[in-house]
PAMARLO-174151 format. One line per 10 residues: their letters; for each residue z, x negated, y negated of N, C-alpha, C. Coordinates in Angstrom, 3 decimals. Last residue first. Example, Ala and Ser with C-alpha at 12.3 -4.5 7.8 and 13.67 -1.06 7.14 Angstrom:
sa) 7.080:-12.850:2.250:7.140:-13.670:1.060:7.870:-12.900:-0.030 | 7.800:-13.190:5.690:7.800:-12.300:4.500:7.800:-13.200:3.300
// end
This chain:
siarmirkhv) 0.730:-3.547:-19.309:0.104:-4.157:-20.535:1.392:-5.177:-21.048 | 1.932:-1.967:-17.403:1.734:-3.391:-17.044:1.207:-4.124:-18.219 | 2.668:0.542:-18.463:3.888:-0.279:-17.985:3.076:-1.774:-17.652 | -0.016:1.404:-18.994:1.015:1.100:-20.235:2.206:0.302:-19.668 | -1.139:1.845:-16.388:-1.540:0.709:-17.390:-0.709:0.465:-18.631 | 0.645:3.561:-15.374:0.609:2.219:-14.951:0.204:1.273:-15.906 | -0.052:5.727:-17.120:1.276:5.453:-17.100:1.349:3.932:-16.484 | -2.689:6.338:-16.436:-2.365:5.858:-17.989:-0.773:5.170:-17.859 | -2.455:6.913:-13.917:-3.213:5.764:-14.216:-2.560:5.221:-15.724 | -1.251:9.339:-14.289:-0.712:8.284:-13.784:-1.116:6.905:-13.850
aavsgvgdiv) -3.210:10.772:-15.614:-1.953:10.660:-16.383:-1.242:9.539:-15.669 | -5.585:10.522:-13.716:-5.682:10.082:-15.126:-4.292:9.725:-15.646 | -4.415:12.378:-11.728:-4.660:10.770:-11.674:-4.682:9.966:-12.833 | -1.681:14.459:-13.081:-3.128:14.142:-12.691:-3.492:12.868:-12.321 | 1.532:14.432:-11.362:0.428:14.583:-12.479:-0.832:14.234:-11.871 | 3.829:11.979:-10.216:3.418:13.479:-10.525:2.371:13.662:-11.409 | 5.073:9.495:-10.078:3.422:9.802:-9.700:3.457:11.108:-9.482 | 6.128:7.555:-12.566:6.235:8.939:-11.996:4.789:9.101:-11.537 | 6.948:3.987:-11.707:5.985:5.151:-12.227:6.056:6.523:-11.472 | 8.825:1.172:-11.776:8.924:2.660:-11.383:8.047:3.684:-12.165
ilqqnnkyhr) 8.616:-1.974:-11.259:8.288:-1.104:-12.183:8.131:0.405:-11.713 | 10.002:-5.123:-10.250:9.812:-3.674:-10.209:9.541:-3.101:-11.482 | 10.772:-7.673:-10.498:9.245:-7.379:-10.369:9.200:-5.887:-10.191 | 13.353:-8.903:-10.204:12.885:-8.385:-11.519:11.275:-8.190:-11.429 | 14.472:-9.271:-7.887:13.697:-10.485:-8.360:13.002:-10.082:-9.670 | 15.803:-6.773:-7.447:16.643:-7.908:-7.679:15.614:-9.289:-8.023 | 13.369:-5.093:-7.178:14.118:-4.843:-8.340:14.996:-6.111:-8.692 | 12.530:-6.284:-4.639:11.784:-6.426:-5.863:12.603:-5.988:-7.149 | 14.920:-5.197:-3.087:14.403:-6.716:-3.164:13.593:-6.926:-4.367 | 14.828:-2.411:-3.584:15.945:-3.239:-3.931:15.424:-4.835:-4.144
iinksqrnfv) 12.476:-1.940:-2.223:12.512:-1.401:-3.747:13.920:-2.467:-4.026 | 13.056:-2.455:0.184:12.214:-3.245:-0.244:12.275:-2.836:-1.615 | 15.349:-1.048:0.936:15.633:-2.528:1.064:14.386:-2.945:0.285 | 14.020:1.652:0.693:15.489:1.261:-0.209:15.535:-0.277:-0.171 | 12.231:2.026:2.742:11.966:1.748:1.147:13.004:1.409:0.168 | 12.719:2.694:5.255:12.554:1.300:4.906:12.323:1.143:3.250 | 13.345:5.523:5.136:14.328:4.598:5.813:14.218:2.900:5.238 | 11.007:6.535:3.985:12.578:6.608:3.517:13.565:5.646:3.759 | 9.137:5.835:5.937:8.989:5.356:4.447:10.700:5.446:3.766 | 9.881:7.354:8.227:9.885:5.710:8.066:9.992:5.316:7.023
dirnqiaapd) 9.668:9.952:7.149:11.015:9.306:7.391:11.072:7.836:7.505 | 6.907:9.774:6.703:7.962:10.047:5.602:9.136:9.579:5.750 | 6.048:9.498:9.325:5.584:8.509:8.405:6.715:8.490:7.003 | 6.952:11.860:10.421:7.566:10.541:11.028:7.309:9.373:9.933 | 5.768:13.932:9.251:7.336:13.669:8.902:7.633:12.461:9.364 | 3.199:12.952:9.974:3.423:13.015:8.560:4.910:12.912:8.491 | 3.505:13.718:12.955:3.230:12.372:12.421:3.428:12.315:10.986 | 4.089:16.815:12.688:5.022:15.737:13.201:4.825:14.109:12.909 | 1.651:17.558:11.517:2.964:17.743:10.644:4.021:16.748:11.359 | -1.319:16.075:11.588:-0.211:16.276:12.768:1.187:16.531:11.761
tddhrgeiea) -3.205:15.399:9.653:-3.265:16.733:10.160:-1.946:17.183:11.211 | -3.593:12.800:8.828:-2.971:13.561:7.767:-2.938:15.261:8.492 | -4.693:11.334:10.877:-3.549:10.811:10.615:-2.776:11.886:9.551 | -7.480:12.250:10.279:-6.912:12.697:11.675:-5.370:12.487:11.355 | -8.882:13.231:7.461:-8.342:12.199:8.010:-7.402:12.552:8.843 | -10.736:14.829:6.172:-10.852:14.979:7.536:-10.064:13.776:8.152 | -10.984:15.022:3.390:-11.517:13.581:4.164:-11.322:13.571:5.770 | -9.916:17.580:2.864:-11.060:16.959:2.193:-11.914:15.868:3.020 | -7.914:18.138:4.590:-9.135:18.984:4.509:-10.337:18.351:3.753 | -6.216:15.999:3.839:-7.015:16.078:5.303:-7.874:17.054:5.397
rkklrakavs) -5.782:16.107:1.163:-6.596:14.997:1.867:-7.084:15.377:3.066 | -4.164:18.550:1.570:-5.305:18.689:1.100:-6.201:17.600:1.279 | -1.716:17.296:3.095:-2.470:18.419:3.440:-4.086:18.396:2.879 | -1.112:15.251:1.103:-1.544:15.088:2.561:-2.429:16.256:3.183 | -0.320:16.955:-0.925:-1.475:16.029:-1.091:-2.088:15.741:-0.022 | 1.991:18.359:0.230:0.774:19.306:-0.256:-0.417:18.352:-0.363 | 3.492:15.952:0.649:2.920:16.765:1.895:2.070:17.745:1.550 | 4.047:15.128:-1.969:3.476:14.352:-1.036:2.731:14.942:0.048 | 5.509:17.249:-2.963:4.333:16.993:-3.557:3.336:16.231:-2.697 | 8.051:16.948:-1.252:6.985:18.264:-1.230:5.780:18.218:-2.009
mplklyiflv) 8.796:14.473:-2.048:8.198:14.614:-0.617:7.232:16.004:-0.640 | 8.205:13.265:-5.129:9.042:14.183:-4.485:7.954:14.529:-3.373 | 7.364:9.836:-6.009:6.961:11.315:-5.774:7.851:11.938:-5.074 | 6.902:7.082:-7.518:7.790:7.761:-7.149:7.235:9.281:-7.112 | 5.321:4.108:-7.069:4.675:5.758:-7.284:5.786:6.572:-6.699 | 6.132:1.021:-7.976:6.480:2.100:-7.130:5.886:3.517:-7.895 | 4.951:-2.018:-7.977:4.811:-0.739:-8.940:4.995:0.280:-7.788 | 5.440:-5.298:-8.418:5.683:-4.321:-7.543:5.874:-2.942:-8.414 | 3.483:-7.961:-9.443:4.389:-6.771:-9.604:4.464:-5.870:-8.895 | 3.614:-11.687:-8.580:3.294:-10.269:-8.250:4.273:-9.152:-8.756
ernhkklltd) 1.970:-14.825:-8.585:3.086:-13.864:-8.962:2.762:-12.357:-8.888 | 0.842:-17.564:-6.905:0.807:-16.258:-7.266:2.022:-15.686:-7.350 | 0.589:-19.824:-5.288:1.043:-20.110:-6.681:0.676:-18.732:-7.476 | 0.252:-20.037:-2.492:-0.748:-19.823:-3.319:-0.595:-19.813:-4.853 | 2.970:-20.027:-1.692:2.313:-21.402:-1.194:1.124:-21.068:-2.013 | 3.948:-17.589:-2.843:4.605:-19.065:-3.251:3.363:-19.911:-2.945 | 2.524:-15.910:-1.268:2.218:-15.692:-2.694:2.658:-17.078:-3.412 | 3.461:-16.289:1.533:1.996:-16.702:0.794:1.817:-16.907:-0.442 | 6.143:-15.667:0.771:5.787:-16.968:1.168:4.287:-17.255:1.021 | 6.040:-12.754:0.328:6.549:-13.777:-0.677:6.193:-15.236:-0.291
llkvqamtrp) 4.929:-11.927:2.875:3.854:-12.091:1.258:4.572:-12.815:0.509 | 7.093:-12.382:4.571:5.679:-12.950:4.724:4.789:-13.285:3.374 | 8.760:-10.500:3.436:9.001:-12.017:3.433:7.736:-12.750:3.587 | 7.531:-8.140:3.571:7.939:-8.580:2.335:8.087:-10.221:2.465 | 7.428:-7.856:6.496:5.931:-8.232:5.704:6.448:-8.591:4.191 | 10.106:-7.415:6.885:9.456:-8.549:7.553:8.161:-8.922:6.717 | 10.445:-5.238:5.658:11.113:-6.477:5.092:10.452:-7.645:5.675 | 7.466:-3.327:5.463:8.605:-3.545:6.079:9.343:-4.871:5.597 | 5.105:-3.039:3.776:6.042:-1.711:4.124:7.235:-2.064:5.081 | 3.386:-4.550:1.218:3.921:-4.507:2.551:4.987:-3.430:2.766
ygdfvirqta) 0.718:-2.121:1.440:1.232:-3.569:2.203:2.295:-4.228:0.796 | -0.609:-0.260:0.053:-0.145:-0.053:1.494:0.652:-1.244:2.222 | -2.459:-2.671:-1.421:-2.559:-1.163:-1.155:-2.037:-0.876:0.131 | -2.475:-4.958:-3.921:-2.148:-4.761:-2.385:-1.664:-2.931:-2.235 | -4.822:-6.393:-5.594:-4.348:-5.490:-5.637:-3.755:-5.098:-4.139 | -5.230:-9.756:-7.146:-5.186:-9.047:-5.801:-4.479:-7.491:-6.209 | -7.405:-11.541:-9.122:-6.238:-10.825:-8.966:-6.589:-9.884:-7.795 | -8.753:-14.800:-8.822:-8.907:-13.523:-8.496:-7.752:-12.868:-8.336 | -8.183:-17.529:-8.907:-8.417:-16.966:-10.277:-8.241:-15.312:-9.931 | -8.151:-18.407:-6.089:-7.040:-18.413:-7.073:-6.946:-17.493:-8.207
pvkkffnrvi) -10.100:-16.209:-3.919:-9.994:-17.237:-4.938:-8.811:-17.427:-5.821 | -9.600:-15.191:-0.904:-9.376:-14.788:-2.037:-9.255:-16.091:-3.127 | -9.584:-15.816:1.988:-10.909:-15.636:1.407:-10.802:-15.410:-0.180 | -6.756:-16.233:2.833:-7.696:-17.514:2.903:-9.023:-17.369:2.452 | -5.864:-13.767:2.708:-5.586:-15.008:1.539:-6.443:-15.982:1.591 | -6.825:-12.596:4.771:-7.225:-11.971:3.480:-7.086:-13.260:2.648 | -5.501:-14.136:6.905:-6.920:-14.199:6.737:-7.216:-13.598:5.460 | -3.004:-13.050:6.614:-3.225:-14.394:6.281:-4.473:-14.715:6.048 | -3.337:-10.159:6.786:-3.088:-10.744:5.482:-2.960:-12.161:5.492 | -3.913:-9.899:9.582:-4.769:-9.395:8.441:-4.681:-10.235:6.933
khsvklpaik) -1.732:-11.234:10.681:-3.031:-11.708:11.061:-3.923:-11.342:9.972 | 0.350:-9.351:9.970:0.304:-10.868:9.771:-1.067:-11.378:9.794 | -0.643:-7.173:11.406:-0.710:-7.044:9.986:-0.289:-8.423:9.504 | -0.328:-7.898:13.959:-1.543:-7.409:13.622:-1.499:-7.643:11.913 | 2.351:-8.450:14.385:1.391:-9.593:14.526:0.214:-9.065:13.892 | 3.946:-6.156:13.644:3.790:-7.177:12.677:2.518:-8.371:12.848 | 2.058:-3.180:14.650:2.862:-4.301:15.190:2.761:-5.606:13.889 | 1.996:-0.466:12.349:1.456:-1.167:13.395:2.165:-2.363:13.448 | 4.272:2.453:12.302:3.801:0.970:11.674:3.146:0.083:12.659 | 3.277:5.588:13.129:3.901:4.555:13.243:3.373:3.275:12.511
gadiykaver) 1.683:8.045:13.795:2.464:7.763:12.418:3.461:6.810:12.263 | 0.385:8.370:16.282:1.868:8.477:16.160:2.599:8.422:14.797 | -1.913:7.236:15.106:-1.881:8.407:15.968:-0.611:8.917:15.885 | -1.158:4.525:15.044:-1.689:5.155:13.830:-1.532:6.867:14.134 | -0.515:3.348:17.326:0.423:3.584:16.532:0.127:4.470:15.282 | -2.874:3.701:18.887:-1.635:4.450:19.276:-0.667:4.562:18.039 | -4.698:1.995:17.434:-4.895:3.537:17.418:-3.599:4.176:17.625 | -3.372:-0.411:18.051:-3.306:-0.192:16.498:-3.369:1.419:16.702 | -4.411:-0.679:21.109:-2.806:-0.672:20.302:-2.688:-0.092:18.996 | -6.876:-0.354:20.446:-6.402:0.502:21.295:-5.117:0.629:21.090
gistkmkatk) -7.207:-3.019:19.181:-7.792:-1.820:18.801:-6.980:-0.576:19.211 | -6.204:-4.653:21.084:-5.491:-4.555:20.093:-5.771:-3.500:19.152 | -8.262:-4.290:23.188:-6.789:-4.208:23.385:-5.972:-3.964:22.229 | -11.269:-2.880:21.491:-10.521:-3.916:22.219:-8.949:-3.508:22.629 | -13.329:-1.667:20.066:-13.093:-1.580:21.561:-12.453:-2.621:22.238 | -11.976:-0.745:17.000:-12.568:-1.688:17.551:-12.278:-1.121:19.117 | -10.712:1.238:15.499:-11.910:1.541:15.855:-12.631:0.559:16.962 | -8.520:-0.214:14.570:-8.233:0.882:15.519:-9.552:1.367:16.157 | -9.478:-1.726:12.534:-8.993:-2.394:13.713:-8.806:-1.554:14.691 | -9.956:0.233:10.821:-10.861:-0.254:10.966:-10.706:-1.185:12.424
rleagmnltv) -7.245:0.957:10.277:-8.281:2.154:10.603:-9.250:1.457:11.324 | -6.325:-1.233:8.972:-5.637:-0.951:10.225:-6.776:-0.055:10.996 | -7.804:-1.442:6.604:-7.923:-2.471:7.652:-7.625:-2.050:8.731 | -6.761:0.665:5.577:-8.161:0.675:5.887:-8.405:-0.489:6.799 | -3.759:0.036:5.131:-4.351:1.230:5.916:-5.890:0.999:6.277 | -4.199:-2.275:3.542:-3.849:-2.157:5.088:-4.301:-0.930:5.711 | -6.216:-3.307:1.300:-5.561:-1.896:1.702:-5.427:-2.118:3.241 | -6.294:-5.620:-0.927:-6.011:-5.498:0.527:-5.300:-4.352:0.783 | -8.699:-5.947:-3.327:-7.670:-5.342:-2.604:-7.555:-5.729:-1.320 | -9.708:-7.693:-6.416:-9.916:-7.489:-5.034:-8.649:-6.594:-4.521
aklqklllga) -10.194:-6.729:-9.691:-9.468:-7.379:-8.827:-10.171:-6.912:-7.255 | -10.826:-5.919:-12.470:-11.757:-6.434:-11.835:-11.044:-7.693:-10.642 | -8.999:-4.096:-13.688:-8.745:-5.691:-13.597:-9.708:-6.390:-12.831 | -10.480:-1.784:-13.450:-10.095:-2.195:-14.792:-9.875:-3.670:-14.489 | -11.198:-1.658:-10.734:-12.228:-1.625:-11.390:-11.971:-2.149:-12.977 | -8.628:-1.633:-9.760:-9.590:-2.629:-9.000:-10.642:-2.749:-10.164 | -7.213:0.831:-10.655:-6.922:-0.568:-10.938:-8.077:-1.956:-10.639 | -8.665:2.674:-9.241:-9.059:2.735:-10.601:-8.361:1.104:-11.138 | -8.057:2.016:-6.571:-9.359:2.005:-6.988:-9.590:1.918:-8.517 | -5.096:2.389:-6.686:-5.785:1.114:-6.296:-6.965:0.929:-6.994
qtgkgsgpgg) -4.909:5.259:-6.970:-4.703:3.969:-8.306:-5.077:3.028:-7.847 | -6.135:5.917:-4.431:-6.659:6.300:-5.788:-6.501:5.467:-6.974 | -4.055:4.710:-2.952:-5.352:4.435:-2.770:-6.291:4.692:-3.819 | -1.254:6.047:-3.834:-1.978:4.464:-3.696:-3.025:4.139:-3.826 | -0.563:8.522:-3.791:-1.826:8.376:-4.621:-2.057:6.698:-4.586 | 1.239:9.388:-2.169:1.748:9.254:-3.507:0.678:8.633:-4.261 | 0.746:9.962:0.762:0.255:10.723:-0.279:0.809:10.656:-1.870 | 3.997:8.222:1.730:2.483:8.924:2.159:2.166:10.080:1.165 | 5.381:6.488:-1.060:5.473:7.287:0.085:4.056:7.767:0.411 | 4.387:3.350:-2.421:4.819:4.716:-2.438:4.749:5.326:-1.154
yliidfkfkt) 3.058:0.646:-4.425:3.760:1.141:-3.179:4.404:2.444:-3.238 | 1.157:-1.837:-4.975:1.168:-0.403:-5.155:2.116:0.047:-4.118 | 1.433:-5.008:-6.382:1.531:-4.248:-5.183:1.746:-2.789:-5.575 | -0.935:-7.118:-7.838:-0.227:-5.823:-8.030:0.260:-5.600:-6.536 | -0.725:-10.419:-9.792:-1.216:-9.503:-8.584:-0.289:-8.441:-8.745 | -0.967:-11.198:-13.161:-0.325:-10.947:-11.949:-1.067:-10.252:-10.833 | -2.229:-11.718:-15.513:-2.159:-12.584:-14.575:-1.274:-12.395:-13.346 | -4.718:-10.049:-17.150:-3.630:-9.538:-16.669:-3.425:-10.774:-15.591 | -6.927:-8.818:-19.871:-6.095:-10.167:-19.290:-4.884:-9.912:-18.618 | -9.518:-6.805:-18.847:-8.232:-6.678:-18.967:-7.494:-8.259:-18.589
m) -12.821:-6.914:-20.012:-11.684:-6.948:-18.940:-10.263:-7.126:-19.268
// end
């Protein structure tokens, strides 16, 4: 097992490979993950008012309400032992989420590295199209919803990246290339 004391936030736009890289890191670091996208998709399938509300946001390519993501994150932190590393996949995505996460990390005496998988949007769109064909992900089939997710990411990412850069927690990784090549870059950067 690799000795690694930090939690990791994997960050990147739609199609950047966060989920794939998170899976590899989970195995290598023997970590647990908070995959916000998966948690929200699970919530959206529930036959409850919150489930229907989340489904509307996902279908439109929008970010789910803060009350939902905050609840998911708080519950997650209650279940994770202090010695267990966490890989955050798809979270945080807004400055309000960053602030909540910073508070929870501090409260639980945890430190984090922010790994930004930088990728040209043309490559991201091609990957999303391929993922829609392979996985049948409904949120990857509507070009307007995809463009909206990219636009939202572009608007929100500047402040988030600046926040982690200012706190000396930012690592930028070139997200172009094979899964193995990107994973190797990440492991080299965090070692």
